[in-house]
Structures are given as C-alpha cells and as structure tokens.
N, C-alpha and C positions, 0 to 999 in steps of 0.2 A: 593880708590886712581882714581880707573874708574869713580866713581860718581863725583867727585873733577874735572875731566877732561871734564866729559858733562856738568857742571853747569857752569866752565868757558868756555866752547866752546861756550855754548849757550847765555853766557851774551855779550861775542864778537859778534857772531852771531845778536843777537837781537841790538845792538847800530848800526850795521854796513848794515843790510840787504836793507833800501832803495834805496840805492846808488847801492848794489851787486847783486841784481836779475839776472839780466844779467851773472853775474860772475859764478853763481852757476847751476851746470850740472850734471846730472847723466844720467850715458850711458848702467845701466842694463837691457837687453833685459825684455820686457813685462810678456814674458813667464816663467821669474826668479822671479819675484817680489811676495812679502809677503802681504798679504794683511793690511788694513787700520786700523781696527778694532784690529788687532796683535800689530800693532806700538801703539796705543792708549792705549792697555791695560797693554803693556810695560812699558811706560811712566806714567801712572798710580800709577803703583806698584812702582816707582821710587818717587812717592810725586807730580806728575806734575798735572793740573788741565788743562788737553785739552777742547779748545773749539771748535777747526775744526783742523780738516786735508785734504788738497787737493793736488792735482798733479801739479808740478811747475818746468818746463825744467826737467822734467823726475824725479823729487826728490819728497818725500813726505814733504809739506811743513807744519808746525805746528804752530798753535794760540796758547796761552794760558797762564798759568803762571808756572814756573820753580818750583823745591820744595823750594826754600827760598820765592814766594810768589810774585818775580818780573815776571811782564808782559815779553812775551818771543814770539819770532816770530824765529823758527829754519828749517834748513833742514835735512834730513835723508834719506840714501839709501835705498833704496825700497827692497832691498834684505838683505843686512848686518843689516840695522838700526843703523848705522854708523852716527853719525854728519857728513855733507857735509860743509866744509868752500869755500868761496867764492876764486876763482882762486887766488893765489900769497900771499893768507894768510895762516902764518904757525898757527900750534896747540899752544895752550898755554901749556906751562911749567908746 
C-alpha cells in the first residue's frame, strides 16, 4: 500500500512540478537532514533509477525513473524521506 501511495504521489508530482516548484518547501533544519546517498539508496531499493538528487527549496529533488519506468521528478523531506506535495495539493487516496 505504501508503495502504491508513493507511485501515485510521484506521478502527480511529475505532472505538475514545472508550475509548482515555488509551492514546494521543506523546513527541516539542516542539522537534521539525512544524506542524499541514503535517499538514493532507498529509492533504488524500491525500484527507482535515480539520475540526479539536488536540493531545492530545502527539499531533496529527485530526477529519474519510477518503479514503473516512467520519467519522474519528485520532492522529498530531507529528514523523513516522505514525498512532499505542492501547497494545497492533497495526497492521492
């Protein structure tokens, strides 16, 4: 179920990120961040092909291909690695 939520969330993010970059923000203090390589390893274990991880608006922004092989651009909280949605966007059910 968690995997399905992640894929659905990332699909939504991939379709709307061009206009939503300004709406995505993470506020976790830098001292609490986990490493980019740790996120990349987690996503790879879930079936992702990660091409790039960078910091954008205090979040980790990931470019690559999701477990279904679809091109994806997604944002993650740098402490919890939970997907981050644009402000006002509800998580898929």
